[in-house]
C-alpha positions in Angstrom: 0.0 0.0 0.0 1.1 3.6 -0.6 0.3 6.5 1.7 -2.1 8.9 -0.1 -2.5 12.7 0.3 -6.2 12.4 1.0 -8.4 10.2 3.2 -10.6 7.7 1.5 -13.9 7.2 3.3 -14.4 3.5 3.6 -17.4 2.6 5.6 -19.5 0.8 3.0 -21.1 -1.5 2.0 -23.5 -1.2 4.9 -27.1 -1.1 5.9 -29.0 2.1 5.8 -31.3 3.1 8.7 -34.3 5.3 8.0 -34.8 7.7 10.9 -38.3 8.8 11.7 -39.5 11.9 13.6 -42.9 13.4 14.2 -43.3 16.9 12.9 -46.1 19.5 13.0 -47.4 18.2 9.7 -47.1 14.5 10.4 -43.8 12.7 10.1 -40.5 13.0 8.3 -38.2 10.1 7.5 -34.5 10.4 6.4 -32.0 7.7 5.4 -28.8 7.6 7.5 -25.8 5.5 6.4 -23.8 6.0 9.6 -25.5 4.3 12.5 -24.7 1.6 15.1 -26.1 -0.6 17.9 -24.1 0.7 20.9 -25.1 -1.4 23.9 -27.2 -4.4 24.7 -27.8 -3.6 28.4 -29.3 -1.1 28.3 -30.2 -1.3 24.7 -28.8 1.8 22.9 -28.5 3.0 19.3 -26.5 5.8 17.7 -27.0 7.6 14.4 -25.1 10.4 12.8 -27.1 13.3 11.4 -25.8 16.5 9.7 -26.6 19.7 11.6 -27.8 21.4 8.4 -30.5 18.7 7.8 -34.2 19.5 8.4 -34.4 16.2 10.3 -31.8 17.4 12.8 -33.8 20.4 13.9 -36.9 18.2 14.3 -35.0 15.6 16.4 -33.6 18.4 18.7 -37.2 19.4 19.4 -38.8 16.0 19.6 -36.1 14.3 21.7 -37.2 10.9 20.3 -36.9 9.1 17.0 -37.6 5.8 15.3 -35.0 3.7 13.5 -36.6 1.8 10.6 -35.0 -1.0 8.5 -36.6 -1.5 5.0 -36.1 -4.5 2.6 -34.2 -4.3 -0.7 -37.5 -3.6 -2.6 -37.6 -0.2 -0.9 -34.2 1.0 -2.0 -35.6 3.8 -4.2 -37.5 5.3 -1.2 -34.4 4.8 1.0 -32.3 6.8 -1.4 -35.0 9.4 -2.0 -35.5 9.9 1.8 -31.8 10.7 2.2 -31.4 13.1 -0.7 -34.5 15.4 -0.5 -35.4 17.6 2.4 -38.6 17.1 4.4 -38.7 20.9 4.6 -39.4 21.1 0.8 -41.4 18.0 0.1 -43.6 15.4 1.8 -41.5 12.3 1.2 -44.1 9.9 2.3 -46.9 11.1 -0.1 -44.4 11.6 -2.9 -43.5 7.9 -2.7 -46.8 6.6 -1.5 -45.1 5.3 1.6 -47.4 4.1 4.4 -46.6 4.9 8.0 -48.3 4.8 11.4 -47.8 6.1 14.9 -47.0 3.3 17.4 -48.9 3.0 20.7 -45.9 4.8 22.4 -46.1 7.6 19.9 -43.3 6.9 17.4 -43.6 7.2 13.6 -43.0 3.8 12.0 -42.8 2.8 8.3 -45.3 0.1 7.5 -42.9 -1.7 5.1 -40.1 -2.0 7.7 -39.2 -5.5 8.7 -37.7 -4.1 12.0 -37.9 -0.8 13.8 -36.7 0.7 17.1 -38.5 3.3 19.2 -35.7 5.5 20.7 -35.5 8.2 23.3 -32.6 10.6 22.6 -30.1 10.8 25.5 -27.5 13.1 24.0 -26.1 14.9 20.9 -22.3 14.6 20.5 -20.6 16.9 18.0 -18.5 14.9 15.6 -17.1 17.3 12.9 -19.8 18.0 10.3 -22.3 15.6 11.9 -23.8 15.0 15.4 -23.8 11.5 16.8 -27.2 11.1 18.4 -27.1 8.6 21.3 -30.4 7.0 22.1 -31.9 4.4 24.4 -34.1 1.8 22.7 -37.5 1.8 24.4 -39.4 -0.5 22.0 -38.7 -2.9 19.2 -41.1 -4.0 16.4 -40.3 -6.7 13.9 -42.1 -9.0 11.5 -41.5 -12.5 12.9 -41.9 -14.2 9.5 -38.6 -12.6 8.4 -36.5 -14.2 11.3 -35.4 -17.7 12.1 -35.7 -19.3 15.5 -32.1 -18.4 16.4 -33.0 -14.7 15.7 -31.0 -14.4 12.5 -32.7 -13.0 9.4 -34.3 -15.6 7.0 -32.6 -14.8 3.7 -35.1 -17.0 1.9 -37.8 -14.4 2.8 -35.9 -11.2 3.3 -33.5 -9.3 1.0 -31.3 -6.6 2.5 -30.2 -3.4 0.8 -26.5 -2.7 1.4 -25.4 0.8 0.4 -22.2 0.8 -1.6 -21.9 4.5 -2.1 -22.7 6.9 -4.9 -26.5 6.0 -4.9 -25.6 2.3 -5.5 -27.0 -0.6 -3.5 -26.2 -4.3 -3.4 -28.8 -7.0 -2.7 -28.0 -9.4 0.1 -30.1 -12.5 -0.2 -29.9 -16.3 -0.1 -27.6 -16.3 -3.1 -24.7 -15.0 -0.9 -22.2 -17.5 0.4 -22.8 -18.0 4.1 -20.0 -19.3 6.4 -20.6 -20.1 10.1 -17.4 -20.0 12.2 -17.2 -22.5 15.1 -15.8 -20.6 18.1 -14.3 -23.8 19.4 -12.1 -24.0 16.3 -10.9 -20.5 16.8 -10.0 -21.1 20.4 -7.7 -24.0 19.4 -5.8 -21.6 17.0 -5.0 -19.0 19.7 -1.4 -19.1 20.9 -1.2 -19.2 24.6 1.7 -17.4 26.3 
């Protein structure tokens, strides 16, 4: 490898979360490529949002959000929701995207296979974005898309993986799957 004079951003391919927030006129949803599960106990999730985004100002006021995961068939809406502003257009009606308010008062996309209800704990400045730390207060998912062990059923669910530059890959049952046995790995560890 050769040292370069610039930094190449290399965080893809990856799943895209669609962040939902209630607004005065209903709900706004925005795709976010930088997000992560942060803790199991308590359950916490983080997402990076640019301060100039319309969604950012709505999240600051609402102090809560939803994290929605959509199947591959919804890649056009995912891309659209991350490239146009909810201040200028109603993304949901433009794309005929159905949504509802959960019993706890969170906006959820009807086509999501999994969604989290999240209370915002803090906003952390990280350069040109803010890392929003949340606590997951509720989880919704469609059981038919998951196996007994909790893993997704790739016979029934196709994941969109964002590659960059408005390009998505389809993760489905055609992908090679390898299960690593932890006992085999433990045998290969050198002991001092």
